[in-house]
C-alpha positions in Angstrom: 78.3 112.2 99.3 74.9 113.7 98.1 76.4 117.2 98.2 79.4 116.1 96.2 77.1 114.7 93.5 75.1 118.0 93.3 78.4 119.9 93.0 79.5 117.6 90.1 76.2 118.1 88.3 76.4 121.9 88.7 79.9 121.8 87.3 78.7 119.7 84.3 75.9 122.2 83.6 78.2 125.2 83.8 80.7 123.6 81.5 78.1 122.6 78.9 75.9 125.7 79.2 72.8 123.9 80.4 71.7 126.5 82.8 72.2 129.9 81.3 72.1 131.3 84.8 75.7 132.6 84.6 75.4 134.6 81.4 74.4 138.3 80.8 72.7 139.0 77.5 73.2 142.4 76.1 70.9 143.3 73.1 70.6 139.6 72.3 74.0 139.5 70.6 76.8 139.4 73.1 77.3 136.9 75.8 79.6 138.0 78.6 80.5 136.1 81.7 79.5 137.8 85.0 80.0 137.0 88.6 79.5 133.3 89.3 76.0 132.5 90.6 75.8 128.9 91.4 72.3 128.8 93.0 69.2 130.2 91.4 67.5 133.0 93.5 64.2 131.0 93.6 66.1 128.0 94.9 67.9 130.1 97.5 64.6 131.4 98.9 63.1 127.9 99.1 66.2 126.6 100.8 66.1 129.5 103.3 62.6 128.5 104.2 63.6 124.9 104.6 66.5 125.8 106.8 64.2 127.7 109.1 61.9 124.7 109.3 64.9 122.5 110.2 66.0 125.0 112.9 62.5 125.2 114.4 61.7 121.5 114.4 65.1 119.8 114.9 66.0 118.4 118.3 69.0 116.3 117.2 72.6 117.3 117.6 73.5 115.1 114.6 71.1 116.9 112.3 72.5 120.2 113.4 76.0 119.1 112.5 74.8 117.7 109.1 73.1 121.0 108.4 76.1 123.1 109.2 78.4 120.8 107.1 76.1 121.0 104.1 75.8 124.8 104.4 79.5 125.2 104.8 80.1 123.2 101.6 77.6 125.4 99.8 79.4 128.6 100.9 82.7 127.1 99.9 81.2 126.1 96.5 80.3 129.7 95.9 83.7 130.9 96.9 82.7 132.3 100.3 85.6 130.8 102.3 85.9 133.7 104.8 82.2 133.8 105.4 82.1 130.1 105.9 85.0 130.3 108.4 83.4 133.1 110.4 80.1 131.4 110.9 81.8 128.1 111.7 83.8 129.8 114.4 80.6 131.5 115.6 78.8 128.1 115.8 81.8 126.7 117.8 81.6 129.6 120.2 77.8 128.9 120.7 78.5 125.3 121.7 81.4 126.4 123.9 78.9 128.7 125.8 76.5 125.7 126.3 79.4 123.5 127.4 80.5 126.0 130.0 77.0 126.2 131.5 77.1 122.4 132.0 80.7 122.4 133.5 80.4 125.5 135.6 76.7 125.9 136.6 75.9 129.4 137.8 73.6 132.3 136.9 76.0 133.8 134.4 76.7 130.6 132.5 73.0 129.8 132.6 72.4 133.0 130.8 75.1 132.1 128.3 73.4 128.7 127.8 70.2 130.5 126.9 72.0 132.6 124.3 73.8 129.5 123.1 70.6 127.6 122.5 69.2 130.5 120.5 72.4 130.7 118.6 72.2 127.0 117.7 68.9 127.7 115.9 69.8 131.0 114.3 73.5 130.7 113.1 72.6 128.3 110.2 69.8 130.6 109.1 71.9 133.7 109.3 74.8 131.9 107.6 72.7 131.1 104.5 70.8 134.4 104.5 74.1 136.3 104.5 75.2 134.3 101.5 72.1 135.2 99.6 72.6 138.9 100.4 76.3 138.7 99.3 75.7 136.7 96.1 72.3 137.7 94.7 71.9 140.6 92.4 68.7 142.5 92.9 67.9 142.6 89.1 68.4 138.9 88.8 66.2 138.2 91.9 63.4 140.4 90.6 63.6 138.7 87.1 63.5 135.3 88.6 60.5 136.0 90.8 58.7 137.7 87.9 59.1 134.5 85.9 57.1 132.5 88.4 54.5 135.3 88.9 55.5 136.0 92.5 53.3 138.6 94.2 54.7 142.1 93.2 54.4 143.4 96.8 56.5 140.7 98.2 59.0 141.1 95.4 59.4 144.7 96.3 59.8 143.9 100.0 62.5 141.3 99.3 64.4 143.6 96.9 64.4 146.4 99.5 65.3 144.0 102.4 68.3 142.4 100.5 69.7 145.8 99.7 68.9 147.2 103.1 71.4 145.2 105.2 74.6 146.1 103.2 73.6 149.7 103.2 72.9 149.7 106.9 76.4 148.1 107.5 78.0 151.0 105.5 76.0 153.6 107.4 76.8 152.0 110.8 80.5 152.1 109.9 80.2 155.8 109.1 78.5 156.5 112.5 80.9 154.5 114.5 83.9 156.1 112.8 82.5 159.6 113.4 82.1 158.7 117.1 85.7 157.5 117.2 86.9 160.9 116.0 85.0 162.4 119.0 86.7 160.0 121.4 84.0 157.4 121.9 84.9 153.9 120.9 82.3 151.3 120.2 83.6 148.2 121.9 82.8 145.8 124.8 84.6 148.0 127.3 82.7 151.2 126.3 79.4 149.3 126.3 80.0 148.2 129.9 81.5 151.4 131.3 79.4 154.0 129.4 76.2 152.3 128.2 74.2 155.5 128.1 76.7 157.3 126.0 76.9 154.4 123.6 73.1 154.3 123.2 72.8 158.0 122.8 75.7 158.6 120.4 75.8 155.4 118.4 72.6 153.3 118.6 70.2 156.2 118.3 71.8 157.7 115.1 71.9 154.2 113.6 68.3 153.6 114.3 67.4 157.0 112.8 69.4 156.1 109.7 67.5 152.8 109.4 64.2 154.5 108.8 65.8 156.9 106.3 67.6 154.1 104.5 64.4 152.1 104.2 62.6 155.0 102.6 65.5 155.8 100.3 65.7 152.2 99.1 62.0 152.0 98.5 62.0 155.3 96.5 65.0 154.1 94.5 63.2 150.9 93.6 60.1 152.7 92.6 62.1 155.1 90.5 63.5 152.1 88.6 60.0 151.0 87.8 59.8 148.0 90.2 56.1 148.8 90.8 55.2 149.0 87.1 52.4 146.7 86.0 54.1 145.9 82.8 56.4 142.9 82.5 60.0 143.9 83.5 62.8 143.2 81.0 66.1 142.0 82.3 69.7 141.4 81.2 69.7 138.1 83.1 68.5 134.8 81.7 67.2 132.6 84.6 66.9 128.9 84.1 66.2 126.5 86.9 69.1 124.0 86.9 69.0 120.4 87.8 71.5 121.0 90.7 69.1 123.6 92.1 66.3 121.1 92.2 68.6 118.5 93.9 69.6 121.0 96.5 65.9 121.7 97.3 65.2 118.0 97.5 68.2 117.5 99.8 67.1 120.3 102.3 63.4 119.1 102.0 64.5 115.6 103.0 66.6 117.1 105.9 63.5 119.1 107.0 61.3 115.9 107.0 64.0 114.0 108.9 64.3 116.8 111.5 60.5 116.9 111.9 60.1 113.2 112.2 63.3 112.9 114.4 64.8 110.3 112.1 68.4 111.3 113.0 
């Protein structure tokens, strides 16, 4: 019910131009709609911290389900249906692993239970973090953090980190495809039957590319003046909407309830 109210408020703000967060201003004269951004980057970062707190302090199954439902609704609200479905399935698989360890107790299912318990804590965090990476433009993030005088060093680190993972995914696909052309497939069977070859021909090149990618992204950001001491101008007009504040209050309340074991 609370999430529905927040969605209705956000829709009202968007219809009556109360936020300004979904507009791009060019030379102060033309307003053109851009890709929908329903959650302010500052609110996203605060919510991500609160989700981590919920995951670390929560011991209740009910709170976990409530957290997943709220996160799923947020992803659907932002149009990320496929991402929501993938992580919901992953969360179901995690619980299946835990259930198997209870029904069929043995060393293998015990190991699966350990992985499942870790997955219970990390799936919601990864789920929301992936939505931030997919929906947040680097320029808008930097402008939003600059408005609140966020430390410049941390701003640079966040900008590089958010751009790092999509770039790493592309580079990994290139490495895996090149290995397929040489007759080495990266799948569960090859990992089990030829683990040394997989590490040598796939994981090592990917790890080497990770260091190069990090350096390239850092240099790219510096070239664009991210480390300049002058105030950065931006096309994006960031205004903290009422719905963003309500979302923060919702997750803060959930974090308090998880810490106090109310549910």
